[in-house]
N, C-alpha and C positions, 0 to 999 in steps of 0.2 A: 189593323189599328190603333189604337187610341190613345192616347199620352195624357194622365191622369194630373194634375198640377205636383203632386209628390212627383211622379214620376219624371217629370220636366225637369224641376230644382236638381235632384240628384242625377241626373244626362243633361244639364247643363253649367254644375261642378266640376273643382279642379278633381285631377287627380293624375297618380304619380306612376314614374319608371325609374330604374337604378339610379341614374343620374341625374332627371328630369322632374322639376318636380311645373304639373302644366294646370295652369290656372284662367281664372273666366278673364275676355280683353276688357281693362278695367281703360282709363284715361289716365291716370294716373303711374300707367307706367311707361306714361312715353316718351320721357326724359330722357331714360335708361336706352330705352331702341333708339332715339333719336339720330344717330353717330353714322350705323348702320345700315338704314333705312335711305339717308340720305346717299348710298350707295349705288352707280348708276349700274353695276356688280348685280347688283338682285334682280334688278328687272326684268333682264335681259331674256324671261324667259313667262314673264306671268306680265296680266294686264291691267298692272295695279300702275301707278304714276307717285313719284317721291313727293312727301310733302315739301311744301311751299318751308314750313317753319312749325316751330312746337304747337304754337295754338292750334296750329289744321291738324295735324296729329290728333292732338291730345281728341278734338273732334269729333275724329276720323274714329280713333276708337270708342270715345266715348258710345259716335253713334252703330260699333259695329257689331257688337256685343248680344245677345239674344233678341232676338222678332222673331214674328211670326207673318209673312207673308197672306191675307187669305187671298190673297189674288192667284197666287202659285200651290195654294192649298200644301205651304212649306214654312219649318221649321227654322232657321237659320241662329247657331250657335256657333260659337268663336272661340276660339281659347290666347291665352299667349305664353311659350314656349323657357323656364326659368332654368338657368345651368345653378342644380344645390352646391357646385363645389365654390362657384364665387356668386353666387347670386345673381348673373346677367343673364338679362331678358335678351334672348338668344333668336328668336321665331314664333310663328303664329302657326296655330291651325286650324279650318274652320270645317264643317260638315254643315248641309242644307239635309233636310231629313219629312218625306214625303210625310200624307198623312196614313199613307199605308208601312207607316213604317221601315220604309227603303232609306239609305242613306245616299241620294243623286246625286251629292258629290260633296266628296272627300277631297280639301284643300292642302296647304300648305307652302313654307317661305321660308329663307333660315336667312339670315346674315351673313356671309362671303368670308367672316373671319371664323364662321362655323361649320363650314363644310369640309367635306373629305373627313369626317370623322365619328362618323353614324348615329349623330344626332339626332339628324331627318328621321335616317328611318327607326331610332328608339323611339322617337317620339307619335311617328304616324304607327308604332305595331301599340304602342299606350294607347290611341286614338280608337283605333280597331278594336282593341281589346274591350274598353271601356263601351264602347259602341254594343259590341254581343252582348255585355254582361246588361247591356237592358234590352234583348232578342231584338236588337238593328244587326242583322247577319248578312242584307243583301248591303253593298258596298264599292258605289262605282264612285271612278275619279276619269280626270282626263290631263294628260300633257301634248304638251307643246311637241311638234315631230321636231327631233333633235338636240331633243331635252335629255338626253339618255341618264346622267342620273337620276332625275327624279323617273325615270322608266326605271330603276335598277332599289330605288327607294322604294315603290310601290309593287315590284316582281318578291323583295325581301320582306316582304308585308302580305305574302297570301295575298296580291292581285294577279291576275293572268289579265292581258293584250285582249281586248274580243273585236278590236277596228280600229278599222280607221274615220272622222269625223269631218270630211271638208271642211275648209270656213267655218269652224269652230269658234274661232276668237280671232283678237284682233291687241295685233301688238306694234307696238308706236305709227297707225293709221293704217297698219296691214292686216287681209285677212291672210288668216295660219293655221293649218291642217292641226290637232290635236288626236292622240291614239289613246283609245277609249279601256277600262279599264271597270274590271268585277273580282270582288270578293265577294266568294258567298252566293248563295242565291243564283239566279241565273247566268249563266257564263257563256254566252253564246251571243253574237249581235244579236 
């Protein structure tokens, strides 16, 4: 599969769900996200680190948007998630896409005040549908062993657990195992 410029533009564009607006990551969203991104709970299961200040977060968000890694032969896309009811920026989604048209990693994280409301499931389901609509029907994700809530999000979105990835990530300086998930395409380890 190859991506035309027009296809890339629509793939990187925003999309919506019933309660959410999902837009490309932009630096000007930083101020609205900073408070929940400073909460240590957010980093319990992900290998990111809290931004030390607003300027750093703005720089991170500015650099995190759509980019192409020629070395890894992947397109990397990122979106911010906004709740429609009040305009709050509540989380983020990302997807790494191989040149063969496979989502090699679907990722997400949300502020702790927005957990347990089905918002992550809704956002990930919308991302999967968005990728499907662009012919990217094989989608992979990984979740740190122990993060049962995130495993449930993926399972509700049609992902199947396909194996264990020993030492796949590093959290707070320690190697951790991840569960591998797949939706569509190849469903075995």
